[in-house]
N, C-alpha and C positions, 0 to 999 in steps of 0.2 A: 504494500500500500504506500509506503514511504517513497519507493522508487517511482510509482505512478505520480505521486505529488511532485516529485522532482521533475519529471517530464513536463508536467503541466506548468511548472514555474518558468520553464525555458521556452521562449517564443522568439521567432525571428522578427527583426525590425522591418520597417516599411521599404527597405531597399529592394531593388529588383533582384530576381533570382540569379541572374547572370553576374551581378556585381558582388555577390556574397562569396567569401572565401572560407575554406575549412580551416579549423585550428586543431592541430594534433597535440596531445599531451602525452609525455613519456615519463614514467617513473622507473628510472634505471637503477637497479640494485645490483649487489654483488652476486646474488643467486638468481633473481628473477627480473623480468621486464614486464611491466604492465603499461598499457596504452589506452587512451580514450580519444574519441573523435567528436568534435562539434562541427556539424555541417548542415546546410539547408536540406530539409526533407529526410534527414537520417535521425532516428531515435538516439538520444545521447546515452551512451553506455560504454562499457569496457569493450575494447576492440578484440575480436577473436582472431586467433592464428589459423593457419591452414588446416589444423586438426580440430578446429572449433573449441580450442582451449582458451580460457580467459586470462591466462598468464603463460609466459614462455621462459624457458631457462636462458639466462644471460650467457650463452655460450656460442662461439663461432668456431668452426673447424672445417677440416677437409677429409674426405675419404678418397685418397689418391688425388684425382683432378676435380672431384665434385665438392663444391663448397656447401656446407651444411649450417643450419641454424637451430637454436633451441634444443629440444630433446634429441633430435637426430644427431646434432654435433656432440652432445654429451654422451650419447650411447656408443660412439666410436672411440671414446677416450681409451677404453681398455685395449683396443687393437692398434690405435694410432696415438699413443700418449703425448707425443710432441707435435701433434697436429690438431689438438683440441684445446681451446683456450677459454677458461672460465675465470670468474672473480676478477675481471679486468678493472673493476672499479677501484681496487686497491692501488693500481698502477697509474691512475690519472695524475699526470704532472709529478709523479714521485721521483726524486733524485735517485740515480742508479745505485749510489753508495749509501742509501738511507736504510734505516731499520725496517721500513715498510716493505722494501724490495726483498730484504732477507726473510721477512716473515712470509711473503708471497712464495718464495722459493721453497719454503717448508711445507706448503700445502699444494703446490702445483708441480706438474711434470714438464712444464714448458721450458724451452731453452731461451734464456734471456740474454740481451746484449745492450750496450749503451749507445744512445743516439748522439749526434753532434751537439744537441742542446742539453745533454747531460741527463736526459730522461731514459725511458725503457722502450725497447723494441723486442720482438720475438723473431726467432729464426725457425723456419719450417725445415723438414728433412730434405726438401728439394733445393735448399739454399736461399730461397726468397726471404726477405726481411720485411717486417711490417711494424710500424710504430703503433703504440697502444691506441692513439687517436684514430688511426686507420681501421683497426679492428672494431673499435666502438662505433665508428662511422658505418661500417658494414651492418652492424646490428640496427642502427638507427634507420639505415636505408631499407632494411628488411621490413621494419615496422611501417615505414612510409609506404612501401609496396602493398602491404596489407590494407592500409587505409585507402590507397588509391584504387585497389581492387573493389573495396566496398562502395566506392563512389563511381564505379564503372569507368575507371580510367581517368577521372578528373584529377588534375595536379594538386598536390598538397605541398605547400612550402613553409607555412608558419607553424612553429612548434614552441611549446612551453615545456621545460624540463625541470623535474624536481632535483634538488641537491640537498645534502645535509647542511645545517647551519654553520658547521665548523669548517666547511670548505674554504681554503685560502683562495686568493685571487688567481694564483697559478692553476689550481685545480678547476676553478670556474672557467678560465681561459681554455683549458683542455676540453671541457664539455662543449663549449661553443665551437671550438675548432672541429670537433667530431661532427657536430650538426652541420657545419658549413661544408665539410667534405662530403657529407651525405646529400648535399644540395638543398638544405633547409635554412631558413632564417629564424633565429631564436628571438621570439617576442620577449621572453623573460625567463630568468631562472627563479624558481620559487622554492623556499625552504619547505621541506616535506612536512614539518610540524604545522606550518601555516596552511599548507594545502589541506591537511586533515581537518583543521579548524574550519576551513571554508566548506568542506563537505558536511561537517557536523552542523554548521549554522544554516545550511541551505533549506532544510526542512523544519527549522525550529524558529520560534519567536522569543524575544528577550525583552525584559523591562529596561527602563532607563537606569536602573541601578546595576552596575557591572557585576557579573558573576564570573568567577575564576575557575579554570579547568587546567589540568595538566595533560598534554598529549605525550604519552609514553610510547616511544617507537623503538622496539627491539628488532633490529634487522640482522642481516647476515654479517655485515662488517663492523657494526657499531651499535651503540644504544644512545638514543637522544631523548631528552625530556624538554618540553616546551610549555611554559606557563602562558596561557592566553586569557585575556579578559574579553568578554562578550557583552554587549549592551545594545539597546535600541537607540537609534539616532534619527532625528527628523530635521528636514530643511525648512519646516514651517509651512509647507504646502498642504492644503486641505484635500487636494485631489490625489496626491502621491502618498502611497503607504510608507511608513517608516522603514529605514534601512537598518543594517546591522554593522556595528563597528567591531572589528577584531583587532585587538592590540596585543602584540607579543611583549610580555613583560620580563621574561627571563628565559635563559637557555642553559641547559647542562648536557654534558655528553661524555662518553668514553669511547675513544676511537679503536680500542684494542680488544673489547669484548663484544660478543655477538654470536650468532648462530655458527659462523665459520670456525670460531675458536672452539666451540663445543664439538663440531665435527672433527677438528684436528685432534682434540684430546681423546675422543672416542676411537679415532683411527690408531692413536698411539697404544690404546688398550689392546686392539686387535693385532697390531704389529708385535707387541711384546708377547702376546699369547702365541702367535705364530712362531716367533723365535724360540720361545721356551719349549714348544712341543716338537718342532722340526729342526731345531739347531741351525736355522738358516736366517740370514738377514734379508728380509724382503725389500729393504730400502735400496738395494742394488738393482732391483728390477722395476723399471719405469712402468711397464704394463701392469705389474702386480700392484704397485702403489696407486695407479689410476683406478683400478678395479676396487681396491680397498677403500679409496676415498668415496666412491659412489656407494659402497656398502655401508660405510659409516653414516652417511646421510640417511639411508633407509632404516638402519637400526635406531638412530636417534628419533625418527618419527614414531617408531613402534614404542619406544620407551616413554614417549610423552603420554601414552595411555595405558601402559602395561608395566608390571614390575620386572619383567625380563623379556629378552628378545633373542631369537635364534639368528645366527649369522651363517650364511652358506654361499660360497663362491666356488663354482666349478673351475678347475685348472687355474687357480689363483696365481701360482708361480712355481717354477721347478717341477711342473707336472703334478702338483699337489692339489687335490680337492679339499678346500678348507671349510670346516664346520665348527661352530663354537656357539656358546651362549654368553650373553652379557646381562648382568643384573643392573637394574636402575641404581641400586645403592652403590655399586662399584663405580658406575659412571659419575654419580654425584660426588662421591668421595674424591675422584680425580679432578673434579672442578670446584672443590671446597674453597680454594683460595679466591675464586672469582665471585663468590656470593656477596661479599660486602660491596663489590663494585657494581652489582646490578641496580641497586637503588641509589647509588651515589649521584647519578645525573639528576634525579628528582630533587635531592637536597641542594645541589648546586644551582639548579634553576630557581628554586624558591629563594635562596640567598641572593641570587642575581636580581630577582624581582622585588626583593624587600618584603616578602610575604611569608606566612607560616602555613602549616597544614590546616589550621583552623579556618583559613580564608578560602580553602579550595573546596569546590562543590563536588568534583569527581576527578578520577584519574582514568583517562580513556586509553585503553590498550590497543596498540596497532603493531604491525610488523609480524612476520612469520615466527620469529623466535619468542614472541610474547606468549606463545602456546606452550612453551617448555615449562614443566612443573617447577623446576628449581628457580627459574626467573620469576614466575608468578608468585611463588612462596616468598621470595625476597621482597617483592614489591608490596605484597599484602602485609608482611611483617612491618614494613616501614610506614605505610599510609593507612592501614586498617582495611579489612575486607569490605566494609560498608562503602568505601569511596571508590572501589574498583568498578569501572564501567566497561561493558562489552557491547555498546550500542552503535558501533560503526564496524564496517567490514574491514578486518585487520589487513587484508591483502589489497583492497581496492580503494580505500578511503582517500589515500594520497593522490592517486592518479585521477580520480573523479573530481577531487577538489582542484587539482591543477588544471583540468579541462575547463571547469567553471571559472577559474581565475583567468585563464586565457581568453575565454569568451567575453569576460568583463573588460579586458584590455581593448577589445575591438568594438567600434561603434556599429558594427553590422549585426550584432546580436543584442538582445535584451534579456537580462537575467535579473534575479533578485538583487537589490542594491546591497552589496556586501563590500565594505571597505576594510583594507588591511593596513596595519602599521606594524612593520617588522623591524628587527634590530640586528646589529652586527655582533660578532662573537669575539673580536680581538681589539686590543688597544693598538692604535696606529699613531705614528709620530712622523715628523719631518725633521730633516737635518740639512745644514748647509754651512759653508765655510764663511767666516767673518772676513771683513776687509781690514787688513792691518792699517793702523793710522800712520805708521812709519815703516821704513824698510827693516828696522830693528825688531819690530813686533811681528811675531809669527802668527799666521791665521789660525784661528781656533774653530772647532766645530760647535755650532749652536744647535741644540736639540729642543724641540717643543712638542707637546702633545697635539694631536690632530683630532682623531676620533677615539673615544674611549669605548670599552665594552658596554654594550647596551645602547649605543648611539642609534638613532632612528635611521633606517634606510630611506634614501631620498633626501637626505640633508645636504645643504650647501653651506660652505664657509668661505669668507673672504679674508685672505691672509695679507698682511702688510709687511713690507721689507724696506729697510733703509739701505739702499744700495746705490752705488755710483757707477758700477761697471757690470758687465755681463756676469751671470753667476748660474749655478746649478742647485737644484733642490732635490733631495732624495726622500722618497716616501717609503716607509718600512713598518713592519710589525715591531712593537716595543720589545717583545721577547719571541723566542723561537716558537712558532705555532705547533710544530711537530718535530720530534727529535730527528735531526738529519735534514730538515727542510730549511731553505733560506729565509731570512727575515726581510731582505730587500724586495720591494714591489716594483716601483718605477723611479726613474730619475728624469727630471725635467730641466732641460737647458734653456735659459732665457737670454735672448739676444736684443741688441739695440738699446740697451739701458742708458748709456752715456748720452747718446744723441737725443733721445726722447726727454730726458731730464733737463738737458740744456735748453731744449725747445720750450719747455714749460717755464724754466727760469727766465728766459728771455721775454716771455709773455707776462711776467710779473708774479709767478708762483714762488712762494717761499718754502724752501726745504721740501720739494716734491718727493714722492715715494713710489714704490712698485707694489701693485696689488694683484693677487692671483685668486681666481674663483675656483674652489675645489669642491667636488661632490662625492658623496658615498651613495651610489645609485641604488635603485630598487632591487637590482640583481646582485648587489654586494660588491661592486667594483668602485675603487677609488680612482679618480681621474681629474685632470685639470681642464677646465672649459675655456678660460680666457685669462690673459695676463695683460695688464695695462700699467702705463706710467700715469700717476695721478697727482694733481696738485690743485690747491685753492688759489685762485688768482684774485688779487685785491682789485676792487673797483675804485679807480683814482678820479672818477668824475666828481663834481661838486655834490651832486645828489647822493652819490655813494658815500662820500666822506661824511655828509650830514647823517645819513642812516647809520654809518659805522659809529658816529659819536654817541648816538642815543641807543644803538642796538647792543646785542650781546657780543662782547668783545673777547670772550674766553677762547683760549686756544683749544684745538682738537687734540685727541689722544695722539694722533700721528705727529703733531708738532712737538709734543713733549716726550715722544719716545726716544730712547737712546739705543744706539746700535750695540752698546755693551750689555744690554739686557739679554738674558739667556734664551729668549725665544722671540720669534717674529710676532708682531702685533696681530692678534686675532680679532676678528669681528664676528658678530653673531650672524645667524646662519640661515635663515629660512630661505629666502629666495633672492633678495636684492643685496648689492654691496652695501657699504657703510651709508648711514643716514647723511643726507645732504646738509651742509652747513647753511646758516641763515642766508637767504638770497639777498638780504638787505646789505650785507657787507662784502660777501665774496661770491665768485662763480667758480664752477668746477671745470678743470681742464683735464681731458683724458686722451691719451695716445696709445693705441693698441701696440703691443710688443709681440715679436715673433717668439715662438717657443717650440721645442721639439721634445716629444716624449720618448724616452729610451727604456726599453723593457729589460730590466736587469735580472740577474740570477737565472731563473728559469723562464726564458721568453716563450710566448706562444708560438705556434708554427707561423712562419712567414707566409706572405701571399703566394710566393713562388712554390713553397713547400706544399701548401694546401692545393694549389692548382695541379701540381704533380700527383698528389694523392688522389684528387678527383679523377684525373686522367687514368690512373691505375685502376681505380674502382670501376670507371666507365668501361675500360677495356675488359675487365673481368665480367661485368654485366653483359657486354656485347657478346663475349665468348660463350657465356652460359645461355643467353637467349638463343644463339645460333645452335648450340648443342641441344637445347630443348626442342627447337623446331626440327632438328635432324632426328631426334629420338621419336618425336610425335609422327613424323613422316614415315619412319621405318615401322613403328608399331601399327600405324594405320594401314600401310601396305601389307604387312604380314597378316593383320586381321582380315583385310579384304580378300587376300588369297585363300585363307581358310574358309571364308564365307562362300566364295565361288566354288570351292571344292565340295562343300556340303550341298550346294544347289545342284551341282552336276550329278550327285549321288541320290537325289530325291526320286520318288516314284513318278510314274507318268501322269498322275492326277494333280501334281503340284502346279501352281501358276507358272513357275519358271519353265517347266517341261512343256506345258501346253502352249506357251507363247514363244517358244524357241524352235528353230529348225535344226535338223541333224548337223548340217555343215557349220552352223553357228556354234553349236555345242562343241564340235570337234575343234574349231578355232580357239574357243575359250579354253578348252582343256589343254591344248598344246601350249598356249601362252601361259596358263597358270603353272604348268610343270616347268616351263622355262624360268619363270620368275621365282618359283619356289627353290629351284636348284641354285639360282644366282644369289638368293638371300643367304643360303647356308654355305655357299662357297666363297663368294666375293662381296656379298652385301654388307658384311660387318663393318667395313671401312669405307663404304660408299658415301658420297656427298648427298646433301638434302635434295638437290635437283634430280639426281638419279632415281631416288625413291619416288618423287613426285611424277617423273616422266613415265616410269613403269606402271604406276597406278593409273595415270591418264590413259595409257594404251589399253589397259584392261577395261577401264570404264567405257572406252569407245566401242569395244566388242559387246559389252553387256547392254549398252544404252538402247539399241533398237528393241531388245526384248523387254526391257523395263518400260519403254515407251508404249509398246503394244499392251502390256498389262495395265498401265495407267489409263490408256484410251478405252480399254474394255470396261474398266472400273468407272470412268468419268462419263462415258458416252450416254448412258441412260439419263443422267441428270441434265446434260446439255440438251439432249433431244426433248426431254420433258419441258424444259424452259422454252424451247422454240415452239413447241406445240401449244403451250399455254399462251404465248403471245398471239399465235394464229387464232386461237379460240376467243381470246379477249377482244381482238380486233374485229372479228366477225360479229360478236355480240354488240360491240359499240356501233358498228355500221347499221345493224338492224334497228337498234333503238333510236339512233340519230335520224334515220330516214322516217321513222314513225313520227318523231317530234317535228320534223321538217314538214311532213304532209299536214299535220294538225295546224301548224302555224300558217301554212298557205291557205288552208280553208278559212281560218279566222282572220285573215288579212293582217297577221302579226309578223314582226321580224323574227328571223331564225338565227340561231348561233352558227349554223353551218350551211354551206351552199351545196348544191348538187355536184358542182365541179370538184369541191374539196373531198366529198365522200367518194366520188368515182375514182379520184387519184389515189385515195387510201386503199380502195378496193383493188385497184390494179396492182399496187405494191403488195397487198396480201396475196393475190392470186399468183403473182410471180414467185413469191417466197414459198407458197404451198406447193407449187409445181416443182420448183427446184428441190425442196425438201423431200417430196415423195420419190422423185427420181433417185436422189442420192442415197436415201435410206434403203431402197430396193437394191442398189449396187452394194451397199455395205453388208447387207444380209448374206450376200454370196461370198464374202471374205472370210477366210478361216482365221482361227485365233493366232496362228503362228505366221500370218501374213500381215504386211503393213496395211493399215486402214486406208480406204479411199476417201472416207469422210472423217475428218478429225474434229475433235471438240472445239479447237480454236477456230476452225472454219465455220462450224455451226454457230458459234457466238458472234462471229463477224457478220455472217449473212443475215441474222435476225436483227442486227443493230439498226439498219435503215427503217425496217418496219416499226421497231420500238420507238425510234425518234419521231417518225411520222405520226404515230398514234399519240405520243406524249404532246406533240405540238398542237394537235387539235383539242386534246383534253384541256390544255392550259389556256386555250383561246377564250377571251372574255366575251360575254354576252353583249351584243350591240344595244345601245340605248334606243328606246322607242321614240318615234318622231313626235314633236309637239303638235297638237291640233291647231289648224288655221282659224282665226277669229272670224265670225260671220259679219257681213256688212250691215250697218245700222239703218240703211235706207229702206229696207223692206222687212216689215215685221212678219209677213207670212213666210218669207224665205227662211227667216230666223227660226220660226216655229217648226217648220218642216225639218230644218237641219237638226234641231234639238230632238225632235221625235225620232229621226233616223238614228241619231247617236244612241238614244235610249234603247232602241230596238236591238242594237248590236250586243247588248249585255256587257258585263265587266270583263275586261281583258284578263286572260290567264297568263301567269308568268311561266316561262319555259324552265323545265327542271333540268339542270346540268347533270351529266354523268360524273 
């Protein structure tokens, strides 16, 4: 019922159908990918994959030359362990020498290598190398293909992607790079906790008093807790219903615990058991490790609902069929050190929000790992069982919320008015070198805070610098966001400072400064929008001096600022630069400065690198499309050959045998045997055109037989139509002539003339004569002979008669002539005329057919 309400809340705007564009939402996880599609005429729901599943495994792989996705790619890991790639979310923008990559190598059998940007790529057994962004792009492109298939081939370009709130700017860049390589434009990145809150709020109403909830998301790679405040807001309109304001108040997370770590520890139990029983180390066997990883995931799911689970893997390694039992108590004992960390994100989020558990209405559980008993027990022990809420779909809430968020970004859709205010997860700072006052003084680094933890996304700040020469500003995280990850974000080089300041000084500005507008975007990116030289120019006119005498003469902050202060002068932040000084005394002078943003530490992929990656993916897609066409052509030809062989073996009463001649069957049989031999001897490596040509040759031999059968089947219907038109026309002529005779007797106008009816009758007679002659000829034709009268000719010949009859039927009745007025000079003549008219009676209206 709630989903039905959700559908009803979503309606299209008044834009034309052709102007509407689809919005794709992707929830990309370490284990699973979920997607939703918002498009005109399509019910809003989770996108199904080719197996009609509502989620797909986040795996891409190859089976020799065939690229696979989802469960198909995961299933070949046991046979091709270095050709199946899962859990790629860990590697997005991860430095090659980081702890994250070391951890990934402990759970994966993939062969990794370092890219020129210091990130990670994989090497396939055939020697080809693929950056992580390219592999993720393949998965995004696969999801896009599913969406376009649902839209009957209509292009999908706009996408909204969920990301964890702790993602650094480098990781966010990697997500957008993958989307661009897949040929999509990222409308926004939305934090998964905020997306779940949108889904939660869509079917609910709230009061003006805020209520607080915690979104607890236990995924495969991490655990996140998001404190959200929800309340009703109104713009004062009486016609518009109130909206909902979602405010993210606090965030907590642990990047190292989640479902994957549970799988890893369960696999360690199986590895140790195998080594203890068989005295062999399965870690040396990549295939065995891949099989055991899949088995650990299966056993973990069983232990979520049972006290013990049986493990069984045929030919696991060293020709050993492995069988064992794992108890839940043993598994939980191996994970005992993780239990305090399961609930820690909740406490951190509350502290970040400045709230306590008493302020929280409910803790909403999402994410696949939230079903694990030990995680649920830890959360319940922390917040109390009464606060636990299971009223959203743990797997789909984030992607549905992201889809609704994406629709809200477009003016082409109308959804429930839900507003989001999200926050950042890291302290950010800026640093730059001071200008030495003399050659003896060495420049020092000036550091100042920029955005703190909990800063609202979408915030802008105006920074002021007292500089006289070109300089550079570095933006960085205040502390290392992840062990082994860089702190530097971007460096901005600013040019033309000296000339611009001199220009302002010459115009009367006193002590001009440099101002930069910096933003923390809705998607969590810090960037510089503009840099200007700024100065207040005194008004030296008499009027200006008088105004200055009586006006406010206090100096601005910039005038009192000293370059020796430890930070650049910051100004507040909503949307505009600093407040203008009183126009009575001074005017503002602004000169735009050139600046260049340099991507430090881990840069995103360059335009050239992304273009090369797109070309590589396009080449693979083209190759796979050609291969699919070839396989389809081969399968179709092979199926057609078998069908013809079956037809040739049918008894004499079958339609094929009745409608074919002996010489035709012999020709078909000879050709079928020839193609059958070619398929099994030389057809394996044939080209698509060869399959199509041979099928076309076979169809040419069968076509006359099929044509005869269809003519025999369709002829009675076509003949019946022709005869019905003959009968209808004959009936029309008879009735029309009767009406014409009555009209003539009464001296009334008639709808039809004799000439029109005679012409129609001649057309009828000609058609009847031709039809009778041709039907007699057709009766003498055998079933296996070509017809002398075809249904197409029957329909063509009756068309003139049909048109002639329709033309007369649609003819309008002529209007009766108005009576001529009698002369007033003779009363007797007038009386006689009136008497004569009365004797004629009332005229009768002609009845049309």
